[in-house]
C-alpha positions in Angstrom: 80.1 126.6 106.8 81.0 126.6 103.1 81.0 130.1 101.6 80.8 131.9 105.0 83.7 133.9 106.6 86.1 133.0 103.9 85.6 129.2 104.1 85.5 127.2 100.9 85.9 123.7 99.8 83.2 122.2 102.1 80.4 121.7 99.6 79.2 118.2 100.2 81.3 117.7 103.3 81.9 114.0 103.7 84.6 113.2 106.3 86.8 114.7 108.9 90.1 113.9 110.7 92.1 115.6 113.4 95.9 115.3 113.9 97.2 113.7 117.0 99.0 116.8 118.0 95.7 118.6 118.0 96.8 121.5 115.8 94.9 120.8 112.6 91.7 119.3 111.2 91.2 118.1 107.7 87.8 117.8 106.0 86.9 116.3 102.7 84.0 117.5 100.5 82.6 115.3 97.7 80.9 118.1 95.7 83.9 120.4 95.9 86.3 117.5 95.1 88.6 118.8 97.8 90.2 118.5 101.2 90.3 121.6 103.5 92.8 122.5 106.2 91.7 124.1 109.4 93.8 125.4 112.3 92.4 124.2 115.7 92.5 126.3 118.9 93.7 123.9 121.6 91.8 125.7 124.3 88.4 126.3 122.7 88.5 123.8 119.9 87.4 126.5 117.4 88.5 126.1 113.9 90.1 128.7 111.5 90.0 128.0 107.8 93.4 127.7 106.2 93.2 126.5 102.6 91.5 124.0 100.3 93.2 121.5 98.1 91.1 120.8 95.0 91.2 118.1 92.4 92.7 119.3 89.2 94.6 122.0 91.1 96.8 121.3 94.2 95.4 117.7 94.2 95.2 115.2 91.4 93.0 112.2 92.4 90.4 113.3 94.9 87.3 113.7 92.7 84.3 113.0 94.9 86.6 113.2 98.0 85.0 110.7 100.5 87.4 109.9 103.3 90.5 111.3 105.1 93.0 109.9 107.6 96.1 111.2 109.2 99.2 109.1 109.9 99.9 108.5 113.6 103.2 110.5 113.3 101.3 113.4 111.6 103.6 113.2 108.6 101.1 112.3 106.0 97.4 112.7 105.2 95.5 110.2 103.1 92.4 111.2 101.0 90.1 108.9 99.1 88.8 110.0 95.7 85.5 108.1 95.3 85.0 109.4 91.7 88.5 108.4 90.6 88.8 105.1 92.5 92.0 106.4 94.0 93.9 107.3 97.2 96.1 110.4 97.2 98.9 110.7 99.7 100.0 114.1 101.0 103.0 115.0 103.1 102.1 117.3 106.0 104.2 120.1 107.4 103.5 119.7 111.2 103.8 123.4 112.1 101.5 124.8 109.4 99.5 121.8 108.4 100.1 122.5 104.8 100.0 119.5 102.4 101.9 118.4 99.3 101.0 115.5 97.1 103.6 112.7 97.0 101.8 109.5 95.9 98.6 108.3 94.2 97.2 104.7 94.2 94.6 104.0 91.6 92.3 101.0 90.9 93.7 101.0 87.3 96.6 99.1 88.8 95.7 95.4 88.3 96.6 94.7 91.9 94.1 97.3 93.0 91.1 96.3 90.9 89.0 95.7 94.0 89.5 99.3 95.2 86.5 100.8 93.4 84.4 103.4 95.1 86.7 104.0 98.1 84.7 105.3 101.1 86.9 104.8 104.2 90.5 104.9 105.2 92.3 103.8 108.4 95.9 103.9 109.3 97.1 101.3 111.8 98.3 102.6 115.2 101.8 101.4 114.5 101.8 103.3 111.2 102.9 100.2 109.2 99.7 99.6 107.2 96.8 101.5 105.6 93.3 100.0 105.1 90.8 101.2 102.5 87.1 100.3 102.4 85.8 100.1 98.9 82.1 100.4 98.5 81.6 99.4 94.9 84.2 96.6 95.1 82.8 95.4 98.5 86.4 95.1 99.6 89.0 96.1 102.1 92.4 96.8 100.5 95.6 96.5 102.5 98.6 98.7 101.9 102.1 98.5 103.4 103.1 102.1 104.4 106.7 103.4 104.2 107.4 104.6 107.7 109.6 107.4 106.4 107.8 108.8 103.3 104.3 107.6 104.0 104.0 106.3 100.5 101.9 103.1 99.9 102.5 99.7 98.3 99.7 97.2 97.7 99.8 94.1 100.0 96.5 92.3 99.6 92.8 92.7 99.0 89.8 90.9 100.7 86.4 91.0 99.1 83.0 90.2 100.4 83.0 87.2 98.0 86.3 85.9 99.3 86.0 82.3 100.8 84.4 82.5 104.2 84.1 86.3 104.3 80.7 88.0 104.7 79.1 91.2 106.2 81.0 93.8 104.2 79.0 94.2 101.0 79.2 97.9 100.0 82.1 98.4 102.4 81.7 102.0 103.6 83.9 102.5 106.6 87.0 100.8 108.2 88.7 101.1 111.6 91.7 99.5 113.4 91.5 98.6 117.1 93.8 100.6 119.3 96.0 97.6 119.9 96.3 97.0 116.2 95.1 93.4 116.4 91.8 93.8 114.6 90.3 95.6 111.7 86.5 96.1 111.4 84.6 97.0 108.2 81.1 98.3 107.9 79.1 96.7 105.1 76.3 99.1 104.0 74.5 96.7 101.7 75.2 93.7 103.9 73.7 95.5 106.9 76.7 94.1 108.8 80.2 94.6 110.3 83.0 92.3 109.3 85.7 91.6 111.9 89.2 90.6 110.9 92.3 89.6 112.9 95.3 91.6 111.7 98.8 90.2 111.4 101.0 92.8 113.2 104.0 92.1 111.0 102.5 91.9 107.5 99.2 93.6 108.0 97.3 90.7 106.4 93.7 90.1 107.4 92.0 86.9 108.5 88.2 86.9 108.8 86.9 86.4 112.3 
């Protein structure tokens, strides 16, 4: 709990993600504009607070932090800054779980104009692509992910007003199927879920 037993950075806790190696858990907090690191006991599952990375300090684009995802290889952590219309990429030290910022993707980039109000992030199981659900933009934004550095490059965007697309107005959450063949997006204002087929090579989405 925020403020108890030395824990901080959890005011307005908004999302959580665990690493595949089970060693660490990361939690975002919208009011604290932060992402916090916890050590996880593999036997009991109990968490021990490590540190918090706050916007304007050890982070630069996570105001209103709303979502977090960990790369399958554990090398990077991705955090959405709802208040800054941005995604910040952090490298992760596997042993300690410590993070260091390496990349920021902002909606001020003309290619990323649909990425307003990011609320969800998902990394494909093969690690090749990252998908961002943008609530204000009613969109899902596709990034190609560098398999070595984890940095991102815009690939494409699909909005709820794209031809033939429906069900993802106010896009709030996104997930990739375990086989990587489909991406699903929850549309809060559409009261729906949009299903897309995913091109395994390019990451491009086709509405189903």
